[in-house]
C-alpha positions as CSV (number, residue, x, y, z in Angstrom):
1,M,305.3,36.4,133.3
2,Q,304.0,37.9,130.0
3,A,304.1,41.4,128.5
4,L,301.4,43.3,126.7
5,Q,302.5,46.0,124.3
6,I,299.9,48.8,124.2
7,V,300.2,51.4,121.5
8,T,298.7,54.8,122.4
9,A,297.6,57.4,119.9
10,R,297.4,60.7,121.8
11,R,299.2,62.5,124.5
12,E,296.5,61.8,127.0
13,E,293.9,59.0,126.8
14,M,292.2,56.2,128.6
15,L,292.6,52.9,126.7
16,D,290.3,50.0,127.6
17,I,292.8,47.0,127.7
18,T,290.3,44.5,129.2
19,G,290.1,42.5,125.9
20,A,293.9,42.4,125.6
21,V,294.2,41.1,129.2
22,A,291.4,38.6,128.7
23,E,293.0,37.3,125.5
24,L,296.3,36.9,127.2
25,V,294.7,34.9,130.1
26,H,293.0,32.7,127.5
27,T,296.2,32.1,125.3
28,Q,298.2,31.3,128.4
29,G,295.6,28.9,129.7
30,W,295.4,30.6,133.1
31,E,292.4,29.3,135.0
32,R,292.4,30.3,138.7
33,G,294.0,32.8,141.0
34,A,294.7,36.4,140.2
35,V,296.3,38.3,137.4
36,H,298.8,40.9,138.6
37,L,299.2,43.8,136.0
38,F,302.1,46.1,136.3
39,C,302.8,49.2,134.1
40,T,306.5,49.7,133.6
41,H,306.3,53.5,133.0
42,T,306.2,56.6,135.1
43,T,303.8,58.7,133.0
44,C,300.9,56.3,132.6
45,G,298.9,54.2,135.1
46,L,296.3,51.5,135.5
47,T,292.8,51.6,136.9
48,I,289.5,49.7,136.9
49,N,286.4,51.8,136.2
50,E,283.2,51.9,134.3
51,G,283.5,50.6,130.7
52,A,279.9,51.1,129.5
53,D,279.7,54.9,129.2
54,P,282.6,56.7,127.4
55,D,281.7,59.9,129.3
56,V,283.5,58.3,132.4
57,K,286.8,58.3,130.5
58,R,286.3,61.9,129.3
59,D,285.4,63.0,132.8
60,L,288.4,61.3,134.3
61,I,290.7,63.1,131.9
62,R,289.0,66.4,132.5
63,F,289.4,65.9,136.3
64,F,293.1,65.1,135.8
65,N,293.5,68.3,133.7
66,E,291.9,70.3,136.5
67,I,294.0,68.9,139.4
68,A,297.3,68.6,137.5
69,P,297.3,70.9,134.5
70,L,299.9,70.6,131.7
71,K,301.0,74.2,132.2
72,H,301.4,75.0,135.9
73,G,305.0,76.2,136.3
74,W,306.3,72.7,137.2
75,S,310.0,72.3,137.8
76,H,310.6,69.1,135.9
77,A,312.4,70.0,132.7
78,E,310.8,67.4,130.4
79,G,307.5,69.2,130.5
80,N,305.5,66.1,131.6
81,T,305.1,66.6,135.3
82,D,301.3,66.5,134.9
83,A,301.6,63.0,133.6
84,H,303.8,61.9,136.4
85,I,301.4,63.3,139.0
86,R,298.4,61.6,137.3
87,A,300.2,58.3,137.0
88,S,301.0,58.5,140.7
89,L,297.4,59.1,141.6
90,L,296.3,56.0,139.6
91,G,299.2,53.7,140.5
92,T,301.2,51.3,138.4
93,S,299.5,48.0,139.3
94,L,296.3,46.1,139.6
95,L,295.3,42.7,140.9
96,V,292.3,41.1,139.1
97,P,290.8,37.8,140.4
98,L,290.6,35.0,137.9
99,D,288.2,32.0,138.0
100,G,287.5,29.5,135.3
101,G,289.8,31.3,132.9
102,R,287.8,34.5,133.2
103,L,288.5,37.9,134.8
104,C,286.3,38.4,137.8
105,L,285.2,42.0,137.0
106,G,281.9,43.5,137.8
107,R,279.2,44.0,135.2
108,W,280.3,47.6,134.3
109,Q,284.0,47.3,135.1
110,S,286.8,47.6,132.5
111,I,290.6,47.7,132.9
112,Y,292.2,50.9,131.6
113,L,295.6,52.1,130.8
114,Y,295.8,55.9,131.3
115,E,298.3,57.5,128.9
116,G,299.6,60.8,130.1
117,D,302.6,61.4,127.8
118,G,301.9,59.8,124.5
119,P,301.7,58.7,121.9
120,R,304.0,55.8,122.8
121,T,304.2,52.1,123.0
122,R,303.7,51.0,126.6
123,T,304.5,47.7,128.4
124,V,302.1,46.1,130.9
125,I,303.5,43.0,132.5
126,A,301.0,40.3,133.5
127,Q,301.8,37.6,136.0
128,L,299.5,34.8,137.2
129,L,299.3,34.4,140.9
130,R,298.1,30.8,141.3
131,A,295.3,29.9,143.7
132,E,296.0,27.1,146.2
133,D,293.9,24.1,145.8
């Protein structure tokens, strides 16, 4: 098991972590199977989505703001209920196939960490699930 430390810069953002995951796979010498990614926080989540057009990231954040606005009379005293809701919608883990030391993502796919309560340093655990030969 390995950990990636992801530093976020804003309260809310979508960070493309595909390169960091691919680099980890390379440095660990992982070749085949699947990489399980797990975010250890309750106010950020993981997703796979289009990485070519930055409008997709902006649209996702806009959508999150519409369905779970920051100011909505939430009960949670810390003032970050919106981030908890958004993280729950995305989820905390992903499973990405791995073959020949490469992530098996589609042409337009990227791996994103959604930050909902930053800026912070976030931990994403990566674990290789080996393929049977």
